[in-house]
VMD Tcl script that builds the backbone (N, CA, C; Angstrom):
set m [mol new atoms 438]
animate dup $m
set s [atomselect $m all]
$s set {name element resname resid chain x y z} {
  {N N MET 1 A 0.819 -1.188 0.000}
  {CA C MET 1 A 0.000 0.000 0.000}
  {C C MET 1 A 0.870 1.262 0.000}
  {N N ALA 2 A 1.927 1.277 0.810}
  {CA C ALA 2 A 2.813 2.433 0.887}
  {C C ALA 2 A 3.545 2.653 -0.430}
  {N N LEU 3 A 3.957 1.558 -1.091}
  {CA C LEU 3 A 4.644 1.664 -2.374}
  {C C LEU 3 A 3.722 2.278 -3.427}
  {N N THR 4 A 2.451 1.896 -3.436}
  {CA C THR 4 A 1.470 2.448 -4.374}
  {C C THR 4 A 1.306 3.941 -4.141}
  {N N THR 5 A 1.264 4.362 -2.895}
  {CA C THR 5 A 1.125 5.783 -2.556}
  {C C THR 5 A 2.346 6.567 -3.034}
  {N N VAL 6 A 3.536 6.011 -2.837}
  {CA C VAL 6 A 4.762 6.672 -3.263}
  {C C VAL 6 A 4.794 6.811 -4.779}
  {N N ILE 7 A 4.402 5.774 -5.501}
  {CA C ILE 7 A 4.381 5.823 -6.966}
  {C C ILE 7 A 3.372 6.862 -7.445}
  {N N ALA 8 A 2.181 6.879 -6.857}
  {CA C ALA 8 A 1.149 7.846 -7.241}
  {C C ALA 8 A 1.612 9.268 -6.947}
  {N N LEU 9 A 2.236 9.479 -5.798}
  {CA C LEU 9 A 2.733 10.799 -5.432}
  {C C LEU 9 A 3.837 11.239 -6.389}
  {N N GLY 10 A 4.722 10.322 -6.757}
  {CA C GLY 10 A 5.788 10.633 -7.716}
  {C C GLY 10 A 5.230 11.026 -9.066}
  {N N ALA 11 A 4.222 10.325 -9.530}
  {CA C ALA 11 A 3.587 10.642 -10.817}
  {C C ALA 11 A 2.924 12.012 -10.765}
  {N N LEU 12 A 2.270 12.314 -9.649}
  {CA C LEU 12 A 1.613 13.608 -9.485}
  {C C LEU 12 A 2.638 14.733 -9.485}
  {N N LEU 13 A 3.730 14.583 -8.763}
  {CA C LEU 13 A 4.764 15.615 -8.725}
  {C C LEU 13 A 5.410 15.799 -10.089}
  {N N SER 14 A 5.609 14.723 -10.807}
  {CA C SER 14 A 6.184 14.804 -12.137}
  {C C SER 14 A 5.276 15.573 -13.075}
  {N N ALA 15 A 3.981 15.315 -12.992}
  {CA C ALA 15 A 3.022 16.011 -13.858}
  {C C ALA 15 A 2.960 17.496 -13.520}
  {N N CYS 16 A 3.050 17.817 -12.244}
  {CA C CYS 16 A 2.964 19.218 -11.826}
  {C C CYS 16 A 4.222 19.996 -12.162}
  {N N SER 17 A 5.366 19.332 -12.189}
  {CA C SER 17 A 6.609 20.057 -12.418}
  {C C SER 17 A 6.934 20.225 -13.899}
  {N N SER 18 A 6.274 19.455 -14.771}
  {CA C SER 18 A 6.568 19.608 -16.189}
  {C C SER 18 A 5.950 20.898 -16.690}
  {N N SER 19 A 6.728 21.678 -17.381}
  {CA C SER 19 A 6.211 22.949 -17.890}
  {C C SER 19 A 6.345 22.948 -19.401}
  {N N SER 20 A 5.229 22.792 -20.059}
  {CA C SER 20 A 5.261 22.810 -21.508}
  {C C SER 20 A 4.961 24.227 -21.976}
  {N N VAL 21 A 5.693 24.672 -22.962}
  {CA C VAL 21 A 5.525 26.007 -23.516}
  {C C VAL 21 A 4.828 25.868 -24.852}
  {N N THR 22 A 3.762 26.623 -25.033}
  {CA C THR 22 A 3.047 26.614 -26.302}
  {C C THR 22 A 3.913 27.277 -27.362}
  {N N THR 23 A 3.951 26.680 -28.530}
  {CA C THR 23 A 4.718 27.221 -29.639}
  {C C THR 23 A 3.775 27.522 -30.793}
  {N N VAL 24 A 3.937 28.708 -31.388}
  {CA C VAL 24 A 3.143 29.106 -32.549}
  {C C VAL 24 A 4.110 29.552 -33.635}
  {N N GLY 25 A 4.081 28.883 -34.767}
  {CA C GLY 25 A 4.968 29.235 -35.874}
  {C C GLY 25 A 6.440 29.170 -35.520}
  {N N GLY 26 A 6.796 28.290 -34.597}
  {CA C GLY 26 A 8.174 28.168 -34.164}
  {C C GLY 26 A 8.545 29.141 -33.059}
  {N N CYS 27 A 7.589 29.951 -32.630}
  {CA C CYS 27 A 7.830 30.930 -31.568}
  {C C CYS 27 A 7.278 30.404 -30.250}
  {N N ALA 28 A 8.122 30.322 -29.231}
  {CA C ALA 28 A 7.676 29.910 -27.903}
  {C C ALA 28 A 6.928 31.073 -27.269}
  {N N ILE 29 A 5.674 30.851 -26.916}
  {CA C ILE 29 A 4.862 31.901 -26.312}
  {C C ILE 29 A 5.269 31.997 -24.849}
  {N N SER 30 A 6.218 32.889 -24.595}
  {CA C SER 30 A 6.746 33.035 -23.244}
  {C C SER 30 A 7.331 34.434 -23.061}
  {N N HIS 31 A 7.533 34.779 -21.823}
  {CA C HIS 31 A 8.121 36.052 -21.426}
  {C C HIS 31 A 9.445 36.252 -22.175}
  {N N GLY 32 A 9.591 37.407 -22.849}
  {CA C GLY 32 A 10.840 37.751 -23.520}
  {C C GLY 32 A 11.121 36.981 -24.795}
  {N N ALA 33 A 10.119 36.356 -25.371}
  {CA C ALA 33 A 10.315 35.547 -26.580}
  {C C ALA 33 A 10.949 36.364 -27.707}
  {N N ALA 34 A 11.808 35.730 -28.476}
  {CA C ALA 34 A 12.450 36.354 -29.635}
  {C C ALA 34 A 11.796 35.778 -30.881}
  {N N CYS 35 A 10.792 36.472 -31.391}
  {CA C CYS 35 A 9.982 35.944 -32.490}
  {C C CYS 35 A 9.933 36.910 -33.667}
  {N N GLU 36 A 11.001 37.610 -33.885}
  {CA C GLU 36 A 11.069 38.585 -34.975}
  {C C GLU 36 A 10.777 37.902 -36.310}
  {N N GLY 37 A 9.812 38.475 -37.061}
  {CA C GLY 37 A 9.483 37.987 -38.393}
  {C C GLY 37 A 8.735 36.658 -38.438}
  {N N THR 38 A 8.233 36.180 -37.331}
  {CA C THR 38 A 7.558 34.884 -37.277}
  {C C THR 38 A 6.168 34.933 -37.912}
  {N N TYR 39 A 5.797 33.883 -38.630}
  {CA C TYR 39 A 4.476 33.758 -39.243}
  {C C TYR 39 A 3.533 33.124 -38.230}
  {N N MET 40 A 2.557 33.918 -37.746}
  {CA C MET 40 A 1.597 33.441 -36.756}
  {C C MET 40 A 0.174 33.829 -37.140}
  {N N LYS 41 A -0.098 33.922 -38.426}
  {CA C LYS 41 A -1.410 34.336 -38.911}
  {C C LYS 41 A -2.497 33.436 -38.313}
  {N N GLY 42 A -3.534 34.093 -37.729}
  {CA C GLY 42 A -4.678 33.378 -37.177}
  {C C GLY 42 A -4.410 32.637 -35.882}
  {N N ALA 43 A -3.275 32.877 -35.261}
  {CA C ALA 43 A -2.901 32.159 -34.036}
  {C C ALA 43 A -3.855 32.465 -32.889}
  {N N ASP 44 A -4.083 31.479 -32.050}
  {CA C ASP 44 A -4.882 31.652 -30.838}
  {C C ASP 44 A -3.906 31.769 -29.672}
  {N N ILE 45 A -3.673 33.022 -29.263}
  {CA C ILE 45 A -2.730 33.291 -28.175}
  {C C ILE 45 A -3.500 33.951 -27.030}
  {N N LEU 46 A -4.678 33.445 -26.784}
  {CA C LEU 46 A -5.561 33.937 -25.734}
  {C C LEU 46 A -4.819 33.935 -24.403}
  {N N ARG 47 A -4.726 35.101 -23.779}
  {CA C ARG 47 A -4.067 35.289 -22.480}
  {C C ARG 47 A -2.605 34.835 -22.465}
  {N N GLY 48 A -1.946 34.826 -23.616}
  {CA C GLY 48 A -0.536 34.437 -23.682}
  {C C GLY 48 A 0.365 35.466 -23.018}
  {N N ASN 49 A 1.469 35.017 -22.463}
  {CA C ASN 49 A 2.412 35.914 -21.810}
  {C C ASN 49 A 3.599 36.172 -22.737}
  {N N LEU 50 A 3.550 37.320 -23.404}
  {CA C LEU 50 A 4.638 37.745 -24.294}
  {C C LEU 50 A 5.252 39.043 -23.780}
  {N N PHE 51 A 5.362 39.165 -22.471}
  {CA C PHE 51 A 5.951 40.329 -21.825}
  {C C PHE 51 A 7.353 40.546 -22.387}
  {N N GLY 52 A 7.605 41.735 -22.923}
  {CA C GLY 52 A 8.929 42.083 -23.412}
  {C C GLY 52 A 9.378 41.319 -24.645}
  {N N ALA 53 A 8.454 40.668 -25.327}
  {CA C ALA 53 A 8.814 39.864 -26.506}
  {C C ALA 53 A 9.178 40.743 -27.697}
  {N N ASN 54 A 10.016 40.213 -28.575}
  {CA C ASN 54 A 10.336 40.875 -29.834}
  {C C ASN 54 A 9.501 40.221 -30.922}
  {N N LEU 55 A 8.459 40.907 -31.346}
  {CA C LEU 55 A 7.559 40.426 -32.391}
  {C C LEU 55 A 7.622 41.351 -33.596}
  {N N SER 56 A 8.707 42.088 -33.728}
  {CA C SER 56 A 8.819 43.013 -34.853}
  {C C SER 56 A 8.741 42.232 -36.161}
  {N N ARG 57 A 8.047 42.809 -37.122}
  {CA C ARG 57 A 7.856 42.239 -38.456}
  {C C ARG 57 A 7.153 40.880 -38.466}
  {N N ALA 58 A 6.539 40.488 -37.355}
  {CA C ALA 58 A 5.803 39.217 -37.314}
  {C C ALA 58 A 4.474 39.369 -38.050}
  {N N ASP 59 A 3.939 38.268 -38.522}
  {CA C ASP 59 A 2.640 38.241 -39.182}
  {C C ASP 59 A 1.625 37.687 -38.181}
  {N N LEU 60 A 0.879 38.593 -37.570}
  {CA C LEU 60 A -0.144 38.224 -36.594}
  {C C LEU 60 A -1.533 38.599 -37.099}
  {N N ARG 61 A -1.716 38.565 -38.416}
  {CA C ARG 61 A -3.036 38.876 -38.970}
  {C C ARG 61 A -4.087 37.939 -38.381}
  {N N HIS 62 A -5.196 38.546 -37.940}
  {CA C HIS 62 A -6.356 37.821 -37.398}
  {C C HIS 62 A -6.011 36.957 -36.186}
  {N N ALA 63 A -4.935 37.260 -35.502}
  {CA C ALA 63 A -4.569 36.517 -34.288}
  {C C ALA 63 A -5.502 36.897 -33.148}
  {N N VAL 64 A -5.772 35.940 -32.284}
  {CA C VAL 64 A -6.585 36.174 -31.093}
  {C C VAL 64 A -5.619 36.392 -29.933}
  {N N LEU 65 A -5.519 37.645 -29.509}
  {CA C LEU 65 A -4.613 38.028 -28.425}
  {C C LEU 65 A -5.404 38.626 -27.260}
  {N N VAL 66 A -6.636 38.172 -27.093}
  {CA C VAL 66 A -7.503 38.676 -26.031}
  {C C VAL 66 A -6.847 38.403 -24.682}
  {N N GLY 67 A -6.684 39.453 -23.889}
  {CA C GLY 67 A -6.097 39.320 -22.558}
  {C C GLY 67 A -4.622 38.983 -22.548}
  {N N ALA 68 A -3.967 39.008 -23.698}
  {CA C ALA 68 A -2.538 38.674 -23.761}
  {C C ALA 68 A -1.704 39.749 -23.070}
  {N N ILE 69 A -0.583 39.350 -22.530}
  {CA C ILE 69 A 0.347 40.279 -21.891}
  {C C ILE 69 A 1.442 40.591 -22.898}
  {N N LEU 70 A 1.397 41.804 -23.426}
  {CA C LEU 70 A 2.370 42.282 -24.408}
  {C C LEU 70 A 3.073 43.526 -23.874}
  {N N THR 71 A 3.098 43.675 -22.576}
  {CA C THR 71 A 3.735 44.819 -21.940}
  {C C THR 71 A 5.199 44.890 -22.355}
  {N N GLY 72 A 5.613 46.052 -22.844}
  {CA C GLY 72 A 6.999 46.249 -23.253}
  {C C GLY 72 A 7.404 45.505 -24.509}
  {N N ALA 73 A 6.452 44.925 -25.213}
  {CA C ALA 73 A 6.778 44.149 -26.420}
  {C C ALA 73 A 7.153 45.062 -27.579}
  {N N ASN 74 A 8.018 44.564 -28.447}
  {CA C ASN 74 A 8.396 45.267 -29.664}
  {C C ASN 74 A 7.538 44.710 -30.798}
  {N N LEU 75 A 6.580 45.518 -31.255}
  {CA C LEU 75 A 5.672 45.140 -32.331}
  {C C LEU 75 A 5.869 46.066 -33.532}
  {N N THR 76 A 7.077 46.596 -33.672}
  {CA C THR 76 A 7.403 47.494 -34.777}
  {C C THR 76 A 7.242 46.767 -36.103}
  {N N ASN 77 A 6.555 47.413 -37.033}
  {CA C ASN 77 A 6.337 46.855 -38.382}
  {C C ASN 77 A 5.612 45.510 -38.368}
  {N N THR 78 A 4.894 45.200 -37.315}
  {CA C THR 78 A 4.169 43.933 -37.219}
  {C C THR 78 A 2.829 44.039 -37.926}
  {N N ASN 79 A 2.423 42.978 -38.595}
  {CA C ASN 79 A 1.133 42.954 -39.273}
  {C C ASN 79 A 0.096 42.395 -38.308}
  {N N LEU 80 A -0.754 43.289 -37.800}
  {CA C LEU 80 A -1.808 42.918 -36.862}
  {C C LEU 80 A -3.192 43.192 -37.452}
  {N N GLN 81 A -3.304 43.116 -38.774}
  {CA C GLN 81 A -4.596 43.351 -39.417}
  {C C GLN 81 A -5.635 42.381 -38.857}
  {N N GLY 82 A -6.767 42.935 -38.397}
  {CA C GLY 82 A -7.861 42.109 -37.910}
  {C C GLY 82 A -7.573 41.388 -36.611}
  {N N ALA 83 A -6.480 41.702 -35.935}
  {CA C ALA 83 A -6.142 41.034 -34.672}
  {C C ALA 83 A -7.107 41.458 -33.569}
  {N N ASP 84 A -7.399 40.552 -32.668}
  {CA C ASP 84 A -8.283 40.828 -31.539}
  {C C ASP 84 A -7.426 41.043 -30.298}
  {N N LEU 85 A -7.267 42.307 -29.931}
  {CA C LEU 85 A -6.430 42.691 -28.791}
  {C C LEU 85 A -7.282 43.202 -27.621}
  {N N ARG 86 A -8.543 42.780 -27.570}
  {CA C ARG 86 A -9.399 43.220 -26.472}
  {C C ARG 86 A -8.805 42.771 -25.141}
  {N N HIS 87 A -8.801 43.679 -24.179}
  {CA C HIS 87 A -8.308 43.432 -22.815}
  {C C HIS 87 A -6.823 43.065 -22.763}
  {N N ALA 88 A -6.097 43.223 -23.863}
  {CA C ALA 88 A -4.661 42.917 -23.868}
  {C C ALA 88 A -3.890 43.972 -23.087}
  {N N HIS 89 A -2.765 43.594 -22.557}
  {CA C HIS 89 A -1.886 44.525 -21.837}
  {C C HIS 89 A -0.776 44.934 -22.796}
  {N N LEU 90 A -0.836 46.183 -23.232}
  {CA C LEU 90 A 0.142 46.715 -24.185}
  {C C LEU 90 A 0.886 47.913 -23.577}
  {N N GLU 91 A 0.999 47.953 -22.256}
  {CA C GLU 91 A 1.690 49.048 -21.604}
  {C C GLU 91 A 3.125 49.130 -22.117}
  {N N ASN 92 A 3.528 50.329 -22.521}
  {CA C ASN 92 A 4.887 50.601 -23.003}
  {C C ASN 92 A 5.295 49.736 -24.202}
  {N N ALA 93 A 4.325 49.226 -24.934}
  {CA C ALA 93 A 4.625 48.442 -26.135}
  {C C ALA 93 A 4.917 49.388 -27.295}
  {N N ASN 94 A 5.767 48.942 -28.203}
  {CA C ASN 94 A 6.135 49.721 -29.382}
  {C C ASN 94 A 5.395 49.140 -30.580}
  {N N LEU 95 A 4.374 49.870 -31.060}
  {CA C LEU 95 A 3.607 49.456 -32.226}
  {C C LEU 95 A 3.850 50.422 -33.386}
  {N N ASN 96 A 5.003 51.079 -33.377}
  {CA C ASN 96 A 5.336 52.016 -34.443}
  {C C ASN 96 A 5.353 51.298 -35.790}
  {N N ARG 97 A 4.730 51.921 -36.763}
  {CA C ARG 97 A 4.650 51.430 -38.144}
  {C C ARG 97 A 3.954 50.076 -38.281}
  {N N ALA 98 A 3.217 49.649 -37.270}
  {CA C ALA 98 A 2.460 48.389 -37.354}
  {C C ALA 98 A 1.237 48.577 -38.242}
  {N N ASP 99 A 0.779 47.507 -38.861}
  {CA C ASP 99 A -0.447 47.533 -39.662}
  {C C ASP 99 A -1.578 47.047 -38.763}
  {N N LEU 100 A -2.437 47.983 -38.369}
  {CA C LEU 100 A -3.493 47.685 -37.407}
  {C C LEU 100 A -4.887 47.802 -38.010}
  {N N ARG 101 A -4.990 47.734 -39.323}
  {CA C ARG 101 A -6.295 47.844 -39.968}
  {C C ARG 101 A -7.219 46.740 -39.477}
  {N N GLY 102 A -8.352 47.151 -38.921}
  {CA C GLY 102 A -9.355 46.197 -38.438}
  {C C GLY 102 A -9.052 45.585 -37.085}
  {N N ALA 103 A -7.956 45.979 -36.444}
  {CA C ALA 103 A -7.622 45.431 -35.119}
  {C C ALA 103 A -8.569 46.008 -34.066}
  {N N ARG 104 A -8.842 45.217 -33.033}
  {CA C ARG 104 A -9.732 45.653 -31.942}
  {C C ARG 104 A -8.918 45.869 -30.671}
  {N N PHE 105 A -9.183 47.017 -30.028}
  {CA C PHE 105 A -8.469 47.384 -28.800}
  {C C PHE 105 A -9.417 47.629 -27.632}
  {N N ASP 106 A -10.656 47.156 -27.691}
  {CA C ASP 106 A -11.633 47.399 -26.632}
  {C C ASP 106 A -11.054 47.009 -25.276}
  {N N ARG 107 A -11.017 47.954 -24.361}
  {CA C ARG 107 A -10.553 47.774 -22.980}
  {C C ARG 107 A -9.111 47.264 -22.867}
  {N N ALA 108 A -8.323 47.437 -23.927}
  {CA C ALA 108 A -6.899 47.086 -23.856}
  {C C ALA 108 A -6.171 48.150 -23.034}
  {N N TRP 109 A -5.146 47.766 -22.331}
  {CA C TRP 109 A -4.335 48.670 -21.527}
  {C C TRP 109 A -3.239 49.225 -22.426}
  {N N LEU 110 A -3.309 50.536 -22.719}
  {CA C LEU 110 A -2.408 51.156 -23.687}
  {C C LEU 110 A -1.515 52.233 -23.072}
  {N N ALA 111 A -1.339 52.226 -21.773}
  {CA C ALA 111 A -0.531 53.243 -21.096}
  {C C ALA 111 A 0.906 53.207 -21.606}
  {N N GLY 112 A 1.366 54.334 -22.134}
  {CA C GLY 112 A 2.743 54.452 -22.600}
  {C C GLY 112 A 3.033 53.769 -23.921}
  {N N ALA 113 A 2.035 53.160 -24.541}
  {CA C ALA 113 A 2.245 52.492 -25.836}
  {C C ALA 113 A 2.450 53.545 -26.925}
  {N N THR 114 A 3.241 53.209 -27.938}
  {CA C THR 114 A 3.484 54.139 -29.045}
  {C C THR 114 A 3.015 53.526 -30.357}
  {N N PHE 115 A 2.360 54.370 -31.172}
  {CA C PHE 115 A 1.773 53.944 -32.440}
  {C C PHE 115 A 2.246 54.828 -33.589}
  {N N VAL 116 A 3.399 55.469 -33.471}
  {CA C VAL 116 A 3.879 56.421 -34.472}
  {C C VAL 116 A 3.999 55.735 -35.836}
  {N N GLY 117 A 3.324 56.306 -36.826}
  {CA C GLY 117 A 3.363 55.777 -38.178}
  {C C GLY 117 A 2.552 54.509 -38.386}
  {N N ALA 118 A 1.799 54.084 -37.380}
  {CA C ALA 118 A 0.981 52.870 -37.523}
  {C C ALA 118 A -0.153 53.124 -38.508}
  {N N ARG 119 A -0.527 52.102 -39.249}
  {CA C ARG 119 A -1.607 52.211 -40.224}
  {C C ARG 119 A -2.893 51.618 -39.663}
  {N N GLY 120 A -4.015 52.282 -40.008}
  {CA C GLY 120 A -5.327 51.733 -39.695}
  {C C GLY 120 A -5.766 51.894 -38.262}
  {N N VAL 121 A -5.137 52.784 -37.525}
  {CA C VAL 121 A -5.560 53.002 -36.136}
  {C C VAL 121 A -5.848 54.487 -35.940}
  {N N SER 122 A -7.053 54.762 -35.483}
  {CA C SER 122 A -7.466 56.144 -35.249}
  {C C SER 122 A -7.461 56.432 -33.752}
  {N N VAL 123 A -7.604 57.707 -33.437}
  {CA C VAL 123 A -7.708 58.101 -32.029}
  {C C VAL 123 A -8.922 57.412 -31.408}
  {N N ALA 124 A -10.038 57.356 -32.133}
  {CA C ALA 124 A -11.251 56.711 -31.616}
  {C C ALA 124 A -10.999 55.234 -31.312}
  {N N THR 125 A -10.250 54.558 -32.177}
  {CA C THR 125 A -9.934 53.142 -31.953}
  {C C THR 125 A -9.111 52.988 -30.680}
  {N N LEU 126 A -8.100 53.836 -30.522}
  {CA C LEU 126 A -7.258 53.766 -29.322}
  {C C LEU 126 A -8.054 54.088 -28.069}
  {N N GLU 127 A -8.963 55.055 -28.172}
  {CA C GLU 127 A -9.746 55.445 -27.006}
  {C C GLU 127 A -10.775 54.399 -26.602}
  {N N SER 128 A -10.925 53.324 -27.382}
  {CA C SER 128 A -11.775 52.213 -26.939}
  {C C SER 128 A -11.019 51.396 -25.890}
  {N N GLY 129 A -9.718 51.649 -25.802}
  {CA C GLY 129 A -8.880 51.039 -24.775}
  {C C GLY 129 A -8.667 52.022 -23.636}
  {N N ILE 130 A -7.769 51.693 -22.754}
  {CA C ILE 130 A -7.457 52.543 -21.605}
  {C C ILE 130 A -6.142 53.241 -21.925}
  {N N VAL 131 A -6.233 54.550 -22.181}
  {CA C VAL 131 A -5.064 55.313 -22.620}
  {C C VAL 131 A -4.505 56.172 -21.500}
  {N N CYS 132 A -3.202 56.295 -21.483}
  {CA C CYS 132 A -2.491 57.122 -20.523}
  {C C CYS 132 A -1.107 57.374 -21.126}
  {N N ARG 133 A -0.863 58.591 -21.549}
  {CA C ARG 133 A 0.393 58.943 -22.226}
  {C C ARG 133 A 0.641 58.026 -23.432}
  {N N THR 134 A -0.441 57.701 -24.124}
  {CA C THR 134 A -0.383 56.848 -25.311}
  {C C THR 134 A -0.089 57.724 -26.516}
  {N N VAL 135 A 0.911 57.365 -27.310}
  {CA C VAL 135 A 1.344 58.157 -28.461}
  {C C VAL 135 A 0.640 57.636 -29.712}
  {N N THR 136 A -0.104 58.525 -30.378}
  {CA C THR 136 A -0.894 58.155 -31.561}
  {C C THR 136 A -0.024 58.024 -32.808}
  {N N ALA 137 A -0.647 57.582 -33.893}
  {CA C ALA 137 A 0.059 57.398 -35.166}
  {C C ALA 137 A 0.672 58.704 -35.667}
  {N N SER 138 A 0.004 59.824 -35.393}
  {CA C SER 138 A 0.525 61.121 -35.850}
  {C C SER 138 A 1.491 61.751 -34.853}
  {N N GLY 139 A 1.728 61.092 -33.734}
  {CA C GLY 139 A 2.671 61.590 -32.739}
  {C C GLY 139 A 2.025 62.362 -31.596}
  {N N GLY 140 A 0.698 62.529 -31.614}
  {CA C GLY 140 A 0.003 63.185 -30.504}
  {C C GLY 140 A -0.016 62.286 -29.295}
  {N N VAL 141 A -0.282 62.860 -28.130}
  {CA C VAL 141 A -0.307 62.084 -26.890}
  {C C VAL 141 A -1.706 62.140 -26.283}
  {N N LEU 142 A -2.273 60.985 -25.994}
  {CA C LEU 142 A -3.604 60.896 -25.401}
  {C C LEU 142 A -3.475 60.793 -23.891}
  {N N ASN 143 A -4.314 61.554 -23.196}
  {CA C ASN 143 A -4.382 61.525 -21.726}
  {C C ASN 143 A -2.990 61.733 -21.117}
  {N N ARG 144 A -2.398 62.848 -21.485}
  {CA C ARG 144 A -1.037 63.185 -21.059}
  {C C ARG 144 A -0.884 63.306 -19.550}
  {N N ASP 145 A -1.955 63.708 -18.857}
  {CA C ASP 145 A -1.881 64.005 -17.416}
  {C C ASP 145 A -2.446 62.903 -16.534}
  {N N CYS 146 A -2.353 61.693 -16.901}
  {CA C CYS 146 A -2.950 60.627 -16.086}
  {C C CYS 146 A -1.992 60.163 -15.001}
}
mol reanalyze $m
mol bondsrecalc $m
mol representation Tube
mol addrep $m
């Protein structure tokens, strides 16, 4: 009986300690991921943790990034056409020159995010999120005094 308990406990600990990382297009969805230029069109990265990731020039068209953590991420020149970024954390993210046509930002956290030269994003689109010192495509700053 004791041997059975030890074996069961060992199996349980082994299962709990294994950490599998989701991979999309060869990119490990994890904190600080280096995924420059990765093809991830239509990816489901719901609540993924890409804090500080380099996603510059990546293809994230129609990706589901609802609730994803993209704080401090580099999304320069990234294709995010039709991406769903509702409730995503984009604090201090760099979205300069990104293609954001049709992207959704409802209730996304955009404090300190920059969108200089981004395509397809209007002030109204950004204001559907939570803005605080957010830099628009034309270089204006939304909610400068927050």
